[in-house]
C-alpha positions in Angstrom: -139.8 -106.9 -110.2 -142.2 -107.1 -112.8 -144.6 -105.5 -111.2 -142.1 -102.4 -110.0 -141.0 -102.1 -113.5 -145.1 -101.4 -114.8 -145.7 -99.0 -112.0 -142.4 -97.2 -112.7 -143.7 -96.6 -116.5 -147.4 -96.7 -115.6 -146.3 -93.0 -113.6 -147.6 -89.8 -115.3 -144.7 -87.3 -115.9 -144.7 -84.0 -114.5 -145.5 -82.1 -118.0 -149.0 -84.6 -117.9 -149.6 -85.1 -114.4 -148.9 -81.6 -113.2 -146.6 -78.6 -113.8 -144.2 -76.4 -112.2 -145.8 -75.6 -109.0 -146.1 -79.5 -108.6 -142.3 -79.3 -108.4 -142.3 -76.4 -106.5 -144.8 -77.9 -103.7 -142.4 -81.3 -103.5 -139.5 -78.9 -103.1 -141.6 -77.2 -100.0 -142.5 -80.6 -98.5 -139.1 -82.0 -99.0 -138.2 -79.2 -96.1 -140.8 -79.5 -93.9 -139.7 -82.9 -93.9 -136.3 -82.7 -93.3 -137.2 -80.5 -90.2 -139.9 -82.7 -88.9 -136.3 -85.5 -88.6 -134.0 -83.2 -87.3 -136.5 -81.7 -84.7 -137.6 -85.0 -83.6 -136.5 -85.6 -79.5 -135.7 -89.2 -80.4 -133.3 -88.9 -82.9 -130.2 -87.8 -81.6 -127.7 -89.9 -83.8 -128.9 -88.7 -86.6 -128.6 -84.7 -85.7 -124.7 -86.1 -84.4 -124.1 -87.4 -88.1 -125.7 -85.2 -90.3 -122.8 -83.6 -91.4 -120.9 -87.2 -92.0 -123.7 -87.8 -95.0 -122.7 -87.4 -98.4 -126.4 -87.2 -99.5 -130.0 -87.1 -98.3 -132.8 -88.8 -100.2 -136.0 -87.0 -98.7 -139.2 -89.0 -99.5 -142.4 -86.1 -98.3 -145.0 -89.0 -98.8 -144.1 -92.9 -98.9 -147.4 -94.5 -99.8 -148.4 -98.0 -99.5 -151.3 -99.6 -100.7 -153.0 -102.9 -102.2 -154.9 -105.6 -101.7 -152.6 -109.4 -102.4 -150.4 -107.5 -105.1 -149.1 -104.5 -103.0 -147.2 -101.3 -104.1 -145.4 -98.8 -102.5 -144.6 -95.1 -104.2 -143.0 -92.3 -103.5 -141.4 -89.2 -104.9 -138.7 -87.0 -103.8 -135.5 -85.2 -103.9 -131.6 -86.0 -103.7 -129.1 -83.9 -102.8 -125.7 -83.9 -101.7 -123.5 -81.8 -99.7 -120.0 -80.1 -100.1 -117.3 -81.9 -97.8 -115.6 -78.6 -97.4 -118.3 -76.2 -97.1 -121.2 -78.3 -95.7 -123.1 -76.2 -98.3 -125.7 -78.5 -100.5 -126.3 -79.1 -103.8 -130.0 -78.3 -106.1 -132.1 -80.7 -105.9 -132.6 -84.2 -108.6 -136.1 -85.5 -108.5 -136.7 -88.9 -107.9 -139.3 -91.9 -107.9 -139.5 -94.7 -105.5 -141.4 -97.7 -106.6 -141.4 -101.2 -104.5 -143.7 -104.2 -105.1 -144.8 -106.9 -102.9 -147.3 -110.0 -102.5 -149.1 -110.9 -99.7 -152.4 -110.3 -97.5 -152.3 -106.5 -97.7 -155.5 -104.0 -97.4 -155.7 -100.4 -97.4 -153.7 -97.7 -97.7 -150.6 -96.3 -95.1 -148.4 -93.3 -95.6 -145.3 -92.3 -94.0 -142.4 -90.0 -94.8 -138.9 -90.7 -95.1 -135.0 -89.7 -95.1 -132.4 -91.6 -96.3 -128.9 -90.6 -95.3 -126.1 -91.5 -98.2 -123.4 -92.1 -96.2 -120.8 -93.5 -98.6 -119.3 -92.2 -101.9 -120.6 -95.6 -103.3 -124.0 -95.0 -102.2 -123.9 -91.4 -103.9 -122.7 -92.8 -107.1 -125.5 -95.1 -107.5 -128.0 -92.4 -107.3 -126.2 -90.8 -109.9 -127.3 -93.6 -112.3 -130.5 -93.1 -114.1 -132.2 -96.2 -112.4 -131.0 -98.0 -108.7 -132.6 -101.2 -108.0 -131.6 -102.1 -103.9 -130.3 -105.1 -103.5 -126.8 -107.2 -103.2 -124.1 -105.0 -103.3 -125.5 -102.3 -101.4 -125.7 -102.3 -97.6 -128.8 -100.6 -96.0 -129.3 -100.1 -91.9 -132.0 -98.6 -90.0 -131.2 -95.5 -88.4 -130.7 -95.5 -84.4 -133.3 -94.1 -82.2 -133.3 -92.9 -78.6 -131.8 -90.1 -76.9 -128.0 -89.2 -76.3 -127.0 -92.1 -78.2 -123.2 -92.6 -78.4 -121.7 -91.9 -81.4 -120.0 -95.0 -82.3 -122.6 -96.9 -83.8 -120.1 -98.5 -86.1 -122.8 -100.9 -88.4 -124.7 -97.7 -89.1 -121.8 -95.7 -90.0 -120.2 -98.5 -92.2 -123.7 -99.0 -94.2 -124.5 -97.3 -97.5 -127.5 -95.8 -96.5 -129.3 -95.1 -93.5 -132.9 -94.7 -93.4 -135.4 -93.1 -91.1 -139.2 -93.3 -91.5 -142.1 -91.8 -89.9 -145.7 -92.7 -89.6 -147.8 -90.5 -87.5 -145.0 -89.8 -85.0 -144.0 -93.3 -84.7 -140.3 -93.2 -86.1 -139.0 -96.7 -87.7 -136.6 -97.7 -90.7 -137.4 -97.9 -94.7 -137.0 -101.5 -95.9 -135.4 -100.6 -99.3 -134.7 -104.2 -100.8 -135.9 -104.6 -104.0 -137.1 -100.6 -104.3 -136.5 -99.2 -107.6 -135.4 -95.7 -107.8 -135.5 -94.0 -110.8 -134.6 -90.1 -112.1 -137.4 -88.0 -113.1 -135.8 -86.4 -116.2 -138.7 -84.6 -117.6 -139.2 -82.8 -114.3 -135.8 -81.6 -114.2 -136.3 -80.2 -117.7 -139.7 -78.5 -116.0 -138.0 -77.2 -113.1 -134.6 -76.2 -114.6 -135.4 -75.0 -117.9 -133.4 -77.6 -119.6 -132.4 -81.1 -120.1 -130.3 -81.9 -117.0 -129.1 -85.3 -115.3 -128.5 -85.7 -111.6 -124.5 -85.0 -112.0 -125.2 -82.1 -113.9 -127.2 -80.8 -110.8 -125.2 -82.1 -107.9 -121.9 -82.2 -109.3 -120.9 -80.0 -111.5 -123.6 -77.6 -110.3 -124.7 -76.2 -114.0 -128.3 -76.1 -113.0 -129.9 -73.6 -110.5 -133.2 -72.7 -109.7 -133.8 -69.7 -106.8 -136.8 -71.7 -105.5 -134.7 -74.3 -103.6 -132.9 -71.5 -101.3 -135.0 -72.6 -98.3 -134.4 -75.9 -98.8 -130.9 -76.0 -99.4 -130.4 -73.2 -96.5 -132.0 -75.1 -93.9 -129.9 -78.5 -94.8 -126.8 -76.3 -94.7 -127.6 -74.9 -91.5 -128.2 -77.9 -89.8 -124.8 -79.4 -90.8 -122.8 -76.8 -89.8 -122.2 -74.6 -92.9 -122.6 -71.3 -93.3 -125.4 -69.5 -95.5 -125.5 -65.7 -96.8 -128.8 -64.9 -98.3 -128.5 -63.5 -101.5 
């Protein structure tokens, strides 16, 4: 846990490491990542249950690297769904970091999609920092074609994970991972200081650049989208 906290504290903020174009690129990558998952032939269950998710945490690039002391790092977006319209909110920016100890050499990259299935899971991501541990349930998303809709263990979980590494689908391990809000990214992207509840619940932040991502999510969950 000390390693994880140190990694979060040592991650450069967007104001230092990049500019607005870096965040726009992340929004584009999140849309492409989402489309990779919903179009994958073995993810029938995912397509059938997307409209039951309270929110989606999209991680376009999850990097695992290390020698003896390993680390997992990712940046991504969290969006929530309106139950009545199936329209999706503007994105909130997060970083995720996990640490491990063991014999591991090299670097591995994947993309991940986390379905937030419960109000408890949604509320946990509205806080400034979330540590996955006791009290939150995580399930690996079912794989395969024409899967029956009655996978009760997955539907009862707070989070359902999918990971894609070089075309091979699996689940993402969240145990011990820390997910932290990127407040500086919000100020840069939305032009004012805003927190996740402002973006995801109150809807007081807007950036036109997110439209293609929100449109893709809305249409995939049966909502109607009209281009302005």
